[in-house]
C-alpha positions in Angstrom: 109.3 -34.0 -76.6 108.2 -30.6 -74.0 110.6 -29.2 -72.6 110.5 -26.2 -70.1 111.2 -22.4 -70.6 113.3 -21.2 -67.8 110.5 -18.0 -67.4 106.9 -18.3 -67.5 107.2 -16.0 -70.1 103.8 -17.0 -72.1 101.7 -16.5 -69.6 103.6 -13.0 -68.7 103.6 -11.8 -72.1 100.1 -12.7 -72.5 98.8 -10.9 -69.4 100.8 -8.2 -69.7 98.4 -6.0 -72.4 95.7 -7.5 -70.6 96.2 -6.0 -67.0 97.5 -2.8 -69.3 93.9 -2.6 -71.3 92.0 -2.9 -67.7 94.3 0.2 -66.4 93.8 2.1 -69.8 89.9 1.4 -69.0 90.1 3.5 -65.5 92.0 6.2 -67.3 90.4 9.1 -69.0 93.9 11.0 -70.3 94.0 9.8 -73.8 97.6 11.0 -73.5 97.9 9.6 -70.5 96.4 6.1 -71.9 98.2 5.9 -74.8 101.7 6.3 -73.0 100.6 3.3 -70.9 99.6 1.6 -73.6 103.0 1.9 -75.5 105.2 1.0 -71.9 102.9 -2.3 -71.9 103.8 -2.8 -75.6 107.3 -2.0 -75.4 107.6 -4.9 -72.4 105.7 -6.8 -74.3 108.0 -7.8 -76.7 110.9 -8.1 -74.5 109.3 -11.0 -72.9 108.0 -12.4 -76.6 112.0 -11.7 -77.5 113.3 -13.4 -74.1 110.6 -15.8 -74.5 111.9 -17.2 -78.2 115.5 -16.4 -77.3 114.4 -18.8 -74.1 112.8 -21.5 -76.5 116.1 -21.5 -78.9 118.4 -22.5 -76.4 116.2 -25.9 -75.6 116.6 -28.9 -78.0 113.0 -29.4 -78.1 109.9 -29.0 -80.8 107.5 -27.6 -78.0 108.1 -26.3 -74.8 105.6 -25.2 -71.6 106.0 -22.4 -69.1 107.9 -22.8 -66.2 105.9 -23.0 -62.5 103.2 -22.0 -64.7 100.1 -20.5 -62.1 97.7 -22.0 -65.0 99.1 -24.9 -64.2 98.3 -24.5 -60.8 95.3 -23.6 -60.8 93.2 -26.0 -63.0 96.0 -28.5 -63.1 96.3 -28.5 -66.8 98.7 -26.9 -68.8 96.9 -24.5 -71.3 100.0 -22.8 -73.3 102.5 -24.2 -75.0 105.5 -22.6 -77.6 106.9 -24.6 -80.7 108.7 -24.0 -83.6 105.8 -23.1 -85.6 104.9 -20.0 -82.8 107.5 -19.1 -81.8 108.5 -16.2 -84.5 105.2 -16.0 -85.2 104.2 -14.3 -81.5 107.1 -12.3 -81.4 106.8 -10.5 -84.9 102.7 -10.3 -84.1 103.8 -8.3 -81.1 106.3 -6.2 -82.9 103.4 -5.4 -85.5 100.9 -4.2 -82.9 103.3 -2.2 -80.7 104.5 -0.6 -84.5 100.8 0.3 -85.1 100.0 1.8 -81.6 103.4 4.0 -81.6 102.4 5.0 -85.2 98.6 6.1 -84.7 98.0 9.9 -85.0 96.8 11.9 -82.0 94.0 13.2 -84.1 92.8 9.6 -84.8 93.3 8.3 -81.1 89.9 9.3 -80.1 88.9 6.6 -83.1 91.5 3.9 -82.2 90.6 2.3 -78.5 93.4 1.3 -77.1 92.0 -0.6 -74.9 90.4 -2.5 -77.2 93.8 -3.3 -79.0 95.4 -4.1 -76.0 92.4 -6.8 -75.7 93.2 -8.0 -79.0 96.9 -8.5 -78.5 96.5 -10.6 -75.2 94.0 -12.9 -76.9 95.8 -13.5 -79.9 99.4 -14.7 -78.0 97.2 -16.7 -76.0 95.7 -17.8 -79.3 98.6 -18.4 -80.7 100.2 -20.3 -77.6 97.2 -22.6 -76.8 97.8 -26.0 -76.5 94.1 -27.2 -75.7 91.4 -27.7 -78.3 88.6 -25.8 -76.9 90.1 -23.4 -75.2 91.9 -22.3 -79.0 88.0 -22.8 -80.3 86.6 -20.2 -77.6 89.2 -17.5 -78.2 89.2 -17.3 -81.9 85.0 -17.1 -80.5 86.2 -14.3 -78.0 88.8 -12.6 -81.1 85.6 -12.5 -83.7 84.1 -10.0 -81.1 86.4 -6.9 -80.8 86.0 -5.4 -84.5 82.3 -6.7 -84.6 81.3 -4.4 -81.6 83.8 -1.7 -82.9 81.4 -2.0 -86.1 78.4 -1.4 -83.9 79.5 1.7 -81.9 80.5 3.0 -85.6 76.8 2.3 -86.2 78.0 0.6 -89.1 76.1 -2.4 -90.5 77.6 -5.7 -88.8 75.2 -8.4 -90.7 77.7 -9.7 -93.4 80.5 -9.8 -90.3 77.8 -11.8 -87.8 76.8 -14.2 -90.5 80.1 -15.4 -91.9 81.7 -15.7 -88.1 78.5 -17.2 -87.1 79.0 -19.9 -89.7 82.9 -20.1 -89.0 82.2 -20.2 -85.0 79.2 -23.2 -85.5 80.9 -25.5 -88.4 84.2 -24.7 -86.1 82.2 -26.2 -82.8 80.1 -28.8 -84.4 83.3 -30.3 -86.3 85.6 -30.7 -83.1 82.7 -32.3 -80.9 82.1 -34.9 -84.2 85.4 -35.7 -84.4 85.7 -36.1 -81.0 82.5 -38.4 -80.6 83.4 -40.1 -84.0 86.8 -41.6 -83.5 86.0 -45.0 -84.5 83.6 -44.0 -86.9 84.3 -42.9 -90.3 81.2 -41.5 -91.0 81.3 -38.8 -88.6 85.3 -38.8 -88.6 84.5 -37.8 -92.5 81.7 -35.5 -91.7 83.8 -33.8 -88.9 86.9 -33.0 -91.4 84.4 -31.4 -94.0 82.8 -28.9 -91.6 86.1 -28.7 -90.1 87.2 -27.8 -93.8 84.4 -25.2 -94.2 85.0 -23.1 -91.0 88.7 -23.0 -91.9 87.8 -21.8 -95.2 85.4 -19.0 -94.1 88.2 -17.6 -91.2 91.0 -17.3 -93.7 88.5 -15.7 -96.8 88.5 -18.3 -99.3 85.9 -17.2 -102.0 82.8 -17.2 -101.4 84.1 -16.0 -97.8 86.4 -13.7 -98.6 83.8 -11.2 -98.6 83.7 -10.4 -95.1 87.2 -9.3 -94.9 86.7 -6.3 -97.7 83.7 -5.8 -95.5 85.6 -5.4 -92.2 88.3 -3.0 -93.8 85.3 -0.6 -95.1 84.0 -0.3 -92.4 86.5 -0.7 -89.1 89.3 1.7 -88.3 92.5 0.6 -90.6 94.0 -0.6 -87.7 91.8 -2.4 -86.1 91.2 -3.9 -89.5 94.9 -4.4 -90.2 95.2 -6.1 -86.6 92.6 -8.8 -86.6 94.0 -10.3 -89.9 97.4 -10.1 -90.3 98.2 -12.4 -87.6 96.2 -15.3 -90.1 94.4 -16.9 -87.7 92.5 -18.5 -90.4 95.9 -20.2 -91.2 96.8 -21.0 -87.4 93.2 -22.9 -87.8 94.1 -25.0 -90.5 97.4 -26.3 -88.6 95.9 -26.6 -85.7 92.7 -28.2 -85.7 92.5 -29.3 -89.7 96.1 -30.5 -90.7 96.4 -33.4 -88.1 92.7 -34.9 -88.5 91.5 -34.4 -91.9 91.7 -36.7 -94.9 94.5 -36.0 -97.5 91.0 -35.0 -100.2 90.4 -32.3 -97.9 93.4 -30.8 -97.8 93.5 -31.2 -101.7 90.2 -29.3 -101.4 91.3 -26.5 -99.6 94.8 -26.1 -101.5 93.0 -25.8 -105.1 90.1 -23.1 -103.7 93.1 -21.1 -102.1 94.9 -21.2 -105.1 91.8 -20.5 -107.3 91.4 -17.3 -104.3 94.6 -16.0 -104.7 94.3 -15.8 -108.8 90.7 -14.1 -108.1 91.9 -11.0 -105.4 95.0 -10.3 -107.4 93.1 -10.1 -110.2 90.7 -7.7 -107.8 93.7 -6.0 -106.4 94.6 -4.9 -109.4 91.0 -3.0 -110.6 90.2 -1.5 -107.3 89.4 2.3 -107.1 89.7 2.5 -103.1 93.0 1.7 -101.3 91.5 0.1 -98.2 89.9 -2.3 -100.9 93.2 -2.6 -102.5 94.8 -3.5 -99.9 91.9 -6.1 -98.8 92.3 -8.2 -101.9 96.0 -8.0 -102.0 95.8 -9.8 -97.9 93.0 -11.9 -99.1 95.5 -12.7 -102.3 99.2 -13.9 -100.0 97.2 -15.2 -97.4 95.6 -17.6 -100.0 98.7 -18.6 -101.2 100.2 -19.1 -97.5 96.9 -21.5 -96.8 96.9 -23.6 -100.3 101.2 -24.1 -99.5 100.3 -25.4 -96.2 97.5 -28.2 -97.9 100.7 -29.2 -100.0 101.4 -32.0 -97.0 105.0 -32.2 -98.5 108.2 -30.4 -96.0 109.2 -28.4 -99.0 106.3 -26.5 -100.1 105.1 -26.1 -96.5 108.5 -25.1 -95.5 107.8 -22.1 -98.3 104.6 -21.2 -97.4 105.6 -20.6 -93.4 108.3 -18.0 -94.6 105.4 -16.1 -96.4 103.7 -16.0 -93.7 106.5 -15.1 -91.5 107.1 -12.5 -93.9 103.6 -10.6 -94.7 103.0 -10.3 -91.2 105.7 -7.4 -91.0 105.6 -6.6 -94.9 101.9 -6.4 -95.7 101.3 -5.0 -92.2 103.9 -2.3 -93.0 101.9 -1.9 -95.8 98.9 -1.4 -94.3 100.5 1.2 -91.7 101.9 3.4 -94.5 98.1 3.4 -96.4 96.9 4.8 -92.3 99.3 7.2 -92.0 98.3 8.4 -95.5 94.6 8.2 -95.3 95.2 9.8 -91.6 96.2 13.2 -93.6 93.7 13.6 -96.4 91.1 11.1 -96.0 90.5 7.5 -98.0 92.9 7.6 -101.0 91.1 7.1 -104.5 92.9 5.2 -106.8 91.4 6.8 -109.7 93.4 10.1 -110.0 97.1 10.1 -109.3 97.8 12.2 -105.8 101.1 12.6 -106.3 102.7 12.5 -102.9 106.1 11.4 -102.6 107.1 15.3 -102.1 105.5 15.9 -99.3 106.2 11.9 -97.0 108.8 10.2 -98.8 109.5 8.1 -95.8 106.2 6.6 -96.1 106.5 6.8 -99.8 109.6 4.2 -99.8 108.2 2.0 -97.1 104.9 1.3 -99.0 107.1 0.7 -102.4 109.7 -1.5 -100.3 107.3 -3.9 -97.9 104.6 -4.0 -100.9 107.2 -5.2 -103.1 108.2 -7.9 -100.1 105.3 -8.9 -99.4 104.9 -10.3 -102.8 108.3 -12.2 -103.3 110.8 -9.6 -104.3 114.5 -10.6 -103.6 115.8 -9.3 -100.3 112.7 -10.3 -98.3 111.5 -14.0 -96.9 108.9 -14.0 -99.3 111.4 -14.7 -102.1 113.0 -17.2 -101.2 109.4 -18.7 -99.6 107.9 -18.6 -103.3 111.1 -20.4 -104.5 110.4 -23.2 -102.6 106.7 -23.3 -102.9 106.9 -23.5 -106.3 109.9 -25.8 -105.9 107.4 -28.0 -103.8 104.8 -28.4 -106.4 105.5 -27.7 -109.6 107.7 -31.5 -110.7 104.1 -32.7 -109.4 101.6 -30.4 -110.7 102.8 -27.8 -113.2 99.9 -26.3 -113.0 100.1 -25.2 -109.7 102.7 -23.9 -109.8 101.9 -21.8 -112.7 98.8 -20.4 -111.0 101.5 -19.3 -107.8 103.5 -17.3 -110.8 100.7 -15.5 -112.0 99.0 -14.5 -108.7 102.5 -13.5 -107.7 102.8 -11.3 -111.1 99.2 -9.5 -110.9 99.7 -8.6 -107.1 103.0 -7.6 -108.5 101.5 -5.0 -110.6 98.6 -4.2 -107.8 101.6 -2.4 -106.3 102.8 -0.5 -108.3 99.8 0.5 -109.9 98.6 1.4 -106.1 102.0 3.3 -105.9 101.8 5.4 -108.7 98.7 6.4 -108.1 99.1 7.4 -104.3 102.5 9.0 -104.7 103.7 9.8 -108.2 101.8 11.6 -111.8 101.4 14.9 -110.1 102.4 17.7 -107.9 100.4 18.1 -104.4 99.6 21.5 -102.6 98.9 21.0 -99.2 98.3 24.2 -96.8 99.8 22.1 -93.4 103.0 20.2 -93.4 101.8 16.4 -94.1 105.1 15.2 -94.1 106.2 12.0 -91.9 106.1 12.3 -88.2 109.6 11.1 -86.6 107.6 7.7 -85.3 107.0 7.3 -88.6 110.2 7.3 -89.5 111.0 5.2 -86.8 108.3 2.8 -87.5 109.5 3.2 -91.0 113.3 1.9 -90.6 112.2 -0.4 -87.7 110.4 -2.5 -90.4 112.7 -2.0 -92.9 115.7 -3.6 -91.2 113.5 -6.4 -90.1 112.9 -7.3 -93.5 116.1 -6.7 -94.8 117.9 -8.3 -91.9 116.1 -11.8 -92.4 115.6 -11.8 -95.8 119.5 -11.3 -96.7 120.3 -14.2 -94.5 117.0 -16.1 -94.3 119.3 -19.7 -93.7 118.9 -19.7 -90.0 114.6 -19.1 -90.6 114.3 -21.9 -93.2 115.7 -24.0 -91.1 113.6 -23.6 -88.4 110.3 -23.8 -90.8 111.4 -26.5 -92.7 112.1 -28.6 -89.5 108.7 -27.0 -88.3 107.3 -28.7 -91.5 108.6 -31.7 -90.8 107.4 -32.1 -87.2 103.9 -31.1 -88.0 103.7 -33.7 -90.8 104.9 -36.2 -88.7 102.1 -35.4 -86.2 99.9 -36.2 -88.7 101.7 -39.2 -90.1 101.3 -40.3 -86.3 97.4 -40.1 -86.4 97.3 -42.3 -89.7 94.8 -40.5 -90.9 96.5 -41.4 -94.3 96.7 -44.7 -94.8 96.7 -45.7 -98.5 96.7 -42.4 -99.6 99.4 -39.8 -101.4 99.8 -36.7 -100.3 99.3 -33.6 -102.8 102.7 -32.7 -103.7 104.6 -36.4 -103.0 104.6 -39.5 -104.7 107.2 -41.2 -107.2 108.2 -38.5 -109.1 112.2 -38.8 -109.6 112.2 -35.0 -110.2 110.7 -34.2 -106.5 112.9 -35.3 -103.8 111.1 -33.9 -100.2 114.0 -35.0 -98.3 116.3 -32.9 -99.3 116.7 -29.9 -96.6 115.7 -26.5 -98.7 119.1 -25.1 -97.2 121.4 -27.4 -99.5 119.9 -26.0 -102.4 
């Protein structure tokens, strides 16, 4: 059932950063441009918070803007908010704003606020989009900004161009075949295969993970963070793949995602450079999310959606910390101890806290999410649960190894102060409080994620795509009760 928000929150939140980007593009003063970007980020944050609050007052799965300008112009409503995207939009907006705020002035010339604001508008439009073709166009446009930055920096873009071109080509062909072959099983199965391959490339599933590592090597850290943090690959799967592809395709993604999670966790353990460590840690955690989304049972999907919410902030906070350290001492080597904690205790504490929160340490939402994800699978597929536990444990060891190498082990001698600035301390406190509040009182969030998972699976069942098949993670096993809500355990 669709309903209407009381105000056009969606259009206002999308338009605000885009308008601010054009204004900043006309301003030659970097300090003034930065202030405009911060004001626009604060305003967008307030709009998305109002949007989320307004949505919670409605008894509906999906809602649209009232008095929509898009509807008046085109006669069709292209934007909607639902239980899946409502908290995601709010958290992504917060991460964009904190990243802009934490950017040091010495790095402002390399980190374009214009492109960042445009990227924010595109991501918000993407997460609010209710049209398949418009969503595909937004996914294509979003890939242009990091590609353009790599070109400006004189870096080789061949790998990124190849992966994104394949992803977009497979996506457009698959969606068109799906539309053409509604009553033709051969075309439908071919379209499903193409969409699965496209989703795996965007999500960074092995061997399509190489573009993520390449992105962190060749883009500014801030641009790379904000391009991958929304987990657009997982969103692509939920919107375009889950409702229409057969169960065998979901099982294939889940298996490859689990193997990628384990492989990337192992790679994160042995990296000698902090950016590559973070890239592989992100690939591992996002692959765990993707594996959970493909389990096609409410408990497992609830866990995956909880982890998705958590790592958007926790890994974002970890990346902001690494970025702040890198802005002071250059690229961070993990081959030796750097001993930076005495100089920047706030950043060191945030690194450890966000890193552990992302891999499921208590007092974080991922702790609940991983427990639900394992519970949703281990009774039917014990090996899947074992792989999840092993990948999570290795990721935890990788985080601790990186923390000790960066912040402990020796005394760092600095001729100037490299302590955290007041704005970085503000970012530290804000992220920590956000993670703690949700992690200590997770019941409302878990209930919301469970309801979203049930609704998404109901949409899939209405298509009849799984008629006569048994979804992964469901079945006759008496130990698995998918109808018990996670908040009742």
